[in-house]
C-alpha positions as MATLAB code, in Angstrom:
seq = 'MSASRLPSQLRERRAKRQRVMITPEGVGLPLTIASRANRAGALMLDFMILFMTTLTITLVIIFVVSGSVVESNLEELPGSVEFLFVLWSLMWFFAWNGYFMFFEMGPRGATPGKRIVGVRVASRDGDRLTPEAVIARNLLRDIELFLPLVLILSAPTGEGGPAGWAAMVWFAVFLLFPFFNKDAMRAGDLIAGTWVVDAPKQKLGDVLSTEGAAVAGASTLTGAQYKFGDDELSVYGEYELQTLERVLRDGKAEAVSAVADTICRKIGWNPGSGDERAFLEAFYAQLRARLETDMRFGKRKADKFA';
ca = [
     108.345  132.173   88.108;
     111.465  132.071   90.207;
     113.974  129.271   89.965;
     113.746  128.691   93.728;
     110.030  127.920   93.462;
     110.333  125.605   90.466;
     111.583  122.453   92.264;
     108.792  122.601   94.865;
     106.149  123.089   92.173;
     107.520  120.178   90.168;
     107.367  118.037   93.310;
     103.768  119.076   93.858;
     102.840  118.170   90.293;
     104.558  114.815   90.632;
     102.801  114.180   93.939;
      99.437  114.650   92.216;
     100.379  111.824   89.854;
     101.209  109.387   92.671;
      99.047  106.262   92.794;
      99.074  102.920   94.609;
      98.764   99.694   92.648;
      97.328   96.766   94.605;
      98.848   93.462   93.497;
      96.878   90.180   93.543;
      98.708   89.368   96.791;
      97.232   92.504   98.362;
     100.505   94.454   98.393;
     100.265   98.169   97.660;
     102.978   99.329   95.244;
     103.393  103.096   94.831;
     103.870  104.371   91.284;
     103.727  107.606   89.319;
     101.374  108.195   86.403;
     103.277  109.322   83.302;
     102.708  112.934   82.346;
     100.784  113.823   79.197;
     103.914  115.477   77.789;
     105.966  112.290   78.240;
     103.250  110.209   76.618;
     103.063  112.564   73.649;
     106.852  112.545   73.317;
     106.966  108.742   73.387;
     104.253  108.550   70.718;
     106.134  110.965   68.451;
     109.347  108.953   68.844;
     107.512  105.720   68.022;
     105.973  107.314   64.935;
     109.421  108.467   63.815;
     110.850  104.960   64.269;
     107.868  103.415   62.500;
     108.033  105.948   59.658;
     111.766  105.489   59.091;
     111.415  101.700   59.128;
     108.526  101.612   56.667;
     110.196  104.255   54.496;
     113.321  102.104   54.247;
     111.264   99.068   53.260;
     109.327  101.188   50.736;
     112.571  102.366   49.127;
     113.708   98.759   48.858;
     110.431   97.846   47.133;
     110.812  100.812   44.749;
     114.346   99.638   43.970;
     113.010   96.160   43.193;
     110.282   97.646   40.984;
     112.874   99.723   39.143;
     114.865   96.582   38.480;
     111.732   94.877   37.187;
     111.176   97.720   34.730;
     114.632   97.180   33.287;
     114.631   93.374   33.213;
     110.971   92.549   32.414;
     108.956   93.083   29.284;
     105.918   95.366   29.351;
     103.420   92.489   29.473;
     104.872   91.041   32.709;
     105.413   94.397   34.424;
     101.829   95.166   35.586;
     101.548   91.851   37.409;
     104.880   92.345   39.173;
     103.994   95.882   40.234;
     100.609   94.744   41.524;
     102.211   91.978   43.554;
     104.741   94.383   45.085;
     101.970   96.864   45.897;
     100.050   94.133   47.738;
     103.255   93.198   49.538;
     103.800   96.854   50.524;
     100.203   97.156   51.762;
     100.587   94.052   53.929;
     103.907   95.346   55.253;
     102.323   98.650   56.283;
      99.317   96.912   57.878;
     101.444   94.564   59.985;
     103.960   97.282   60.862;
     101.301   99.737   62.009;
      99.224   97.207   63.941;
     102.044   94.987   65.154;
     104.674   97.520   66.265;
     102.940   98.688   69.427;
     101.471   95.290   70.295;
     104.760   93.420   69.872;
     106.773   95.674   72.178;
     104.069   96.242   74.785;
     103.543   92.475   75.110;
     107.242   92.127   75.948;
     108.609   91.917   79.495;
     109.259   95.675   79.640;
     105.722   96.602   78.579;
     107.067   99.483   76.514;
     107.793  100.430   72.916;
     111.228  101.885   72.055;
     109.748  105.388   72.274;
     108.369  104.713   75.739;
     111.686  103.252   76.884;
     113.577  106.331   75.674;
     111.204  108.669   77.504;
     111.084  106.440   80.586;
     107.466  105.218   80.733;
     105.745  101.862   80.404;
     102.294  100.274   80.264;
     101.007   98.604   83.435;
      97.802   96.837   84.399;
      95.679   98.818   86.856;
      94.753   95.697   88.832;
      98.409   94.992   89.642;
      98.454   91.740   87.676;
     100.641   91.031   84.663;
      99.849   92.834   81.412;
      97.796   90.444   79.275;
      97.784   90.206   75.457;
      94.053   90.965   75.513;
      94.660   94.281   77.292;
      97.466   95.261   74.903;
      95.354   94.424   71.848;
      92.328   96.311   73.205;
      94.221   99.508   73.983;
      95.947   99.559   70.608;
      92.925   98.755   68.425;
      91.361  102.068   69.479;
      94.346  104.162   68.386;
      92.957  104.753   64.891;
      89.685  106.024   66.342;
      91.438  108.155   68.933;
      94.129  109.702   66.774;
      93.945  109.336   62.996;
      90.230  109.662   62.353;
      90.053  112.876   64.433;
      92.973  114.343   62.477;
      91.413  113.457   59.108;
      88.047  114.878   60.101;
      89.526  118.025   61.610;
      91.400  118.664   58.360;
      88.472  117.860   56.081;
      85.589  119.536   57.936;
      86.648  123.174   57.343;
      86.904  122.519   53.580;
      83.227  121.606   53.470;
      83.891  118.150   51.999;
      82.192  116.375   54.874;
      79.182  118.703   55.251;
      77.267  118.880   58.555;
      77.930  115.196   59.179;
      81.655  115.872   58.894;
      81.442  118.613   61.526;
      79.417  116.369   63.841;
      81.863  113.514   63.387;
      84.771  115.890   64.025;
      83.275  116.912   67.383;
      82.561  113.288   68.309;
      86.057  112.030   67.528;
      87.656  115.098   69.112;
      86.336  113.736   72.403;
      88.582  110.701   71.927;
      91.501  112.878   70.903;
      91.185  115.057   74.022;
      90.179  112.232   76.368;
      93.516  112.209   78.280;
      92.837  115.801   79.379;
      89.473  114.881   80.895;
      90.763  112.528   83.606;
      93.425  112.846   86.287;
      95.212  109.649   85.231;
      95.809  110.949   81.659;
      94.241  107.766   80.287;
      93.315  107.296   76.665;
      89.991  105.646   75.873;
      92.056  102.554   75.057;
      93.548  102.584   78.558;
      90.098  102.872   80.103;
      88.756   99.895   78.164;
      91.891   97.752   78.601;
      92.321   98.533   82.301;
      95.836   99.927   81.897;
      97.947  102.827   83.102;
     101.012  104.395   81.526;
     103.437  104.954   84.395;
     106.909  106.360   84.919;
     109.677  103.784   84.587;
     112.925  105.663   85.262;
     115.993  104.188   83.588;
     118.249  103.136   86.427;
     120.605  100.188   86.622;
     119.616   97.782   89.341;
     123.267   97.450   90.319;
     123.204  101.115   91.337;
     120.155  100.449   93.511;
     121.375   97.319   95.303;
     123.602   98.083   98.265;
     126.291   95.685   97.005;
     125.660   93.199   94.227;
     128.048   90.626   95.610;
     126.555   90.830   99.094;
     123.047   90.505   97.656;
     123.933   87.319   95.760;
     125.626   85.901   98.838;
     122.615   86.863  100.954;
     124.655   88.976  103.366;
     123.108   91.975  105.127;
     125.436   94.969  105.479;
     123.194   96.285  108.265;
     122.895   93.304  110.609;
     125.391   90.841  109.159;
     122.647   88.236  108.744;
     122.933   85.656  105.974;
     119.854   85.063  103.824;
     120.032   81.811  101.893;
     116.987   80.411  100.127;
     116.416   76.843   98.992;
     114.897   75.678   95.706;
     111.501   75.107   97.321;
     111.424   78.687   98.592;
     112.571   80.207   95.285;
     110.208   78.057   93.208;
     107.097   79.871   94.484;
     107.697   82.846   92.156;
     108.462   83.373   88.486;
     109.560   86.043   86.018;
     106.579   88.330   86.563;
     107.096   88.436   90.328;
     110.817   88.997   89.748;
     110.011   92.073   87.636;
     107.643   93.368   90.318;
     110.301   92.895   92.977;
     112.846   94.675   90.779;
     110.487   97.637   90.448;
     110.066   97.797   94.221;
     113.834   97.819   94.728;
     114.295  100.501   92.073;
     111.671  102.781   93.590;
     113.014  102.264   97.087;
     109.752  103.252   98.842;
     110.070  102.112  102.451;
     106.406  101.162  102.832;
     106.450   99.088   99.645;
     109.711   97.355  100.608;
     108.261   96.451  104.014;
     104.946   95.221  102.572;
     106.579   93.077   99.873;
     109.083   91.591  102.326;
     106.237   90.685  104.676;
     104.281   89.054  101.823;
     107.260   86.970  100.690;
     108.016   85.894  104.268;
     104.459   84.656  104.744;
     104.618   82.865  101.387;
     107.823   80.953  102.108;
     107.322   80.585  105.862;
     110.104   82.874  107.069;
     110.170   85.205  110.051;
     113.417   87.212  109.822;
     112.191   90.043  112.045;
     111.874   93.722  111.225;
     114.412   96.371  110.305;
     116.285   94.412  107.647;
     113.630   94.161  104.925;
     115.778   95.776  102.244;
     118.632   93.299  102.613;
     116.136   90.429  102.711;
     114.559   91.531   99.403;
     117.919   92.142   97.735;
     119.040   88.630   98.646;
     115.769   87.074   97.541;
     115.819   89.000   94.242;
     119.424   88.095   93.430;
     118.983   84.392   94.214;
     115.597   84.134   92.459;
     117.032   85.783   89.357;
     120.030   83.439   89.368;
     117.731   80.427   89.674;
     115.433   81.547   86.833;
     118.390   82.277   84.565;
     119.868   78.850   85.289;
     116.547   77.162   84.470;
     116.299   79.104   81.204;
     119.681   77.766   80.109;
     118.164   74.289   80.346;
     115.056   75.284   78.420;
     112.766   75.722   81.447;
     110.841   78.971   81.924;
     108.531   79.980   84.762;
     106.461   82.947   83.612;
     104.826   83.557   86.983;
     103.849   81.870   90.228;
     100.980   80.032   88.490;
     103.209   78.372   85.887;
];
């Protein structure tokens, strides 16, 4: 494979992963499905973080047990060790089941491993990612990953018998599920209605034409001034702000035009065509400033329905 052909082939592969997410407002937002390699890399990083965290806590518990051996008499020791073992078991249970759910329920929709790789979880219907969807996709991870590995390792030894071989084949379907569909979805994604999509790490300040001009509402193209009142900014919340930020990061002309048109209809504006980017930058900057100000006074608006 020649180096001159590599960029075009990478572009072709990326183009095959292009999708359009339709938001509840009917706006089509282009996105890119995360590659299977990126998903596997993110999972390995998360497992490393989880392993190192639980290992550190385990060493602390062992240190406490060692101290108990020195300071306690033999009659009290079994009860202390049993209590610490229960504590360790609970720690592992909550760490394993809570790690992925906690981070994916956050505003970024991504665990630390996903953020490092540059991917995130998104709802396929274009709406905000719900706790129910996050819980559903993560509850199936044991079935999809760990049970297949245990069965694959145990079946060749003959410990499971014919039933072990049959179970290995059945669970291998879950393990290989991402290779059987073009969206690289796990069974958990299919049930929860989610995608894992590319989320390139790029500072929004590098995307906005000029941060100061955006806050001031000034267009560098036409010189127009876009100033929005409280009534106009109050129609959206944090979720819509994140969606708008994603549109500005991606910079797709069709998405910018569609979102600008939707916002204009919502707030009753008619700024004309050709200056949609400046309009969105101004609206984003002023909406973000308003939401941050409200948060300082203890008021949060999660989305347009709040």
